[in-house]
BAKOL-96855 format. One line per 2 residues: number of its first residue (from 1); their letters; for each residue x, y, z of C-alpha. Coordinates in pm, whole numbers. Layout:
<nodes>
NUM	A	X Y Z | ... .
</nodes>
This chain:
<nodes>
1	MI	-3160 9340 11054 | -3050 9419 10721 .
3	NI	-2595 9528 10658 | -2608 9879 10462 .
5	KL	-2237 9887 10400 | -2162 10230 10211 .
7	VC	-1776 10174 10015 | -1703 10543 9946 .
9	VG	-1370 10694 9836 | -1218 10935 10070 .
11	NL	-1346 11074 10392 | -1558 11328 10517 .
13	KE	-1319 11619 10631 | -1539 11907 10672 .
15	RF	-1749 11946 11008 | -2101 12009 10851 .
17	WT	-2017 11666 10626 | -1955 11436 10929 .
19	EA	-2234 11588 11163 | -2489 11547 10820 .
21	SK	-2332 11189 10786 | -2364 11078 11243 .
23	EY	-2700 11218 11209 | -2839 10976 10952 .
25	EK	-2616 10748 11090 | -2828 10769 11458 .
27	RL	-3149 10757 11240 | -3050 10445 11055 .
29	GR	-3013 10258 11342 | -3325 10183 11376 .
31	FC	-3395 10007 11098 | -3057 9862 10943 .
33	KL	-2722 9785 11031 | -2456 10024 10918 .
35	SI	-2125 10056 10823 | -1923 10314 10609 .
37	VE	-1587 10148 10478 | -1401 10473 10294 .
39	VA	-1110 10394 10069 | -818 10620 10052 .
41	EQ	-812 10889 9760 | -490 10782 9533 .
43	NK	-424 11186 9524 | -36 11160 9515 .
45	YQ	-28 11017 9193 | -55 11267 8856 .
47	DI	-202 10942 8625 | -621 10958 8653 .
49	NK	-601 10580 8526 | -375 10486 8789 .
51	IV	-570 10670 9053 | -881 10531 8922 .
53	SL	-771 10162 8901 | -552 10206 9240 .
55	EG	-901 10321 9385 | -1062 10043 9222 .
57	EE	-873 9775 9337 | -956 9904 9705 .
59	IL	-1307 9905 9628 | -1335 9574 9467 .
61	DK	-1189 9452 9791 | -1443 9576 10007 .
63	LS	-1776 9459 9818 | -1986 9200 10039 .
65	GK	-2326 9122 9965 | -2540 9274 9681 .
67	PI	-2342 9565 9540 | -2508 9891 9348 .
69	LL	-2298 10136 9231 | -2370 10555 9237 .
71	DI	-2314 10641 8868 | -2447 10933 8620 .
73	NG	-2553 10714 8366 | -2693 10449 8641 .
75	KE	-3095 10385 8714 | -3271 10703 8840 .
77	LS	-3516 10563 9098 | -3796 10824 9270 .
79	SE	-3768 10823 9634 | -4054 10516 9661 .
81	EL	-3916 10356 9373 | -3566 10338 9624 .
83	SS	-3812 10190 9912 | -3952 9947 9715 .
85	YL	-3630 9855 9574 | -3435 9800 9885 .
87	EK	-3696 9588 10041 | -3690 9328 9775 .
89	LA	-3331 9361 9810 | -3346 9294 10131 .
91	QE	-3550 8995 10084 | -3299 8836 9904 .
93	NS	-2957 8965 10062 | -2809 9032 10408 .
95	TI	-2603 9280 10293 | -2642 9566 10070 .
97	TF	-2311 9743 9965 | -2335 10156 9775 .
99	VI	-2088 10216 9615 | -1957 10625 9545 .
101	GG	-1645 10684 9336 | -1387 10903 9385 .
103	SY	-1351 11267 9199 | -1215 11060 8893 .
105	GC	-1534 10818 8918 | -1464 10437 8932 .
107	SN	-1261 10248 8697 | -1384 9993 8416 .
109	AV	-1314 9692 8623 | -1570 9858 8928 .
111	KE	-1826 9922 8660 | -1806 9569 8511 .
113	KI	-1818 9390 8863 | -2156 9544 8974 .
115	KD	-2380 9507 8774 | -2708 9749 8928 .
117	KL	-2589 10100 8925 | -2812 10393 9042 .
119	SF	-2828 10734 8959 | -2960 11051 9178 .
121	GK	-2944 11223 8780 | -2699 11376 8518 .
123	IT	-2560 11616 8799 | -2181 11609 8944 .
125	LP	-2228 11579 9293 | -1902 11612 9513 .
127	HN	-1848 11267 9643 | -1893 11413 10045 .
129	LA	-2245 11530 9903 | -2365 11200 9740 .
131	RI	-2232 11043 10066 | -2511 11257 10250 .
133	VL	-2758 11256 9965 | -2759 10883 10011 .
135	LE	-2798 10836 10374 | -3087 11018 10299 .
137	QI	-3231 10849 10070 | -3149 10551 10217 .
139	YR	-3354 10666 10559 | -3628 10786 10334 .
141	AF	-3713 10447 10192 | -3683 10309 10526 .
143	MI	-3950 10568 10669 | -4179 10535 10335 .
145	SS	-4141 10110 10415 | -4268 10177 10745 .
147	GN	-4554 10395 10686 | -4414 10660 10842 .
149	KY	-4470 11037 10765 | -4126 11119 10720 .
151	HK	-4204 11114 10324 | -4466 11392 10200 .
</nodes>
């Protein structure tokens, strides 16, 4: 069973986010071993460069397996393409780590370290919503791979 790891800056504060996350965590349990690692937001600083740098250091410390960064300039994949992509990665890696940066994005060090970048399009999503969308798309990808009718 493949390990899927999400490294996310910030935590889910509102109940509707935590409930959505728990639902997808439960659903994904039949396909993978999921872990979510939250990196603290460095919101006590005024300097955006310092915030991004400190968050980046924490992100880099949490990486394992094949890392993939969610980035607005990353490659856009359909759900079917994501399913195929994950299948291929799962054959070559025991762990796939997705990274969602904070409010100010990710440091250059993170962007340089993580070669594979995916995008949900040119829109900007709050990182809490990006996490839920990512969980849903990973679930959808596994459902497509298994031939289930979830994906229409």
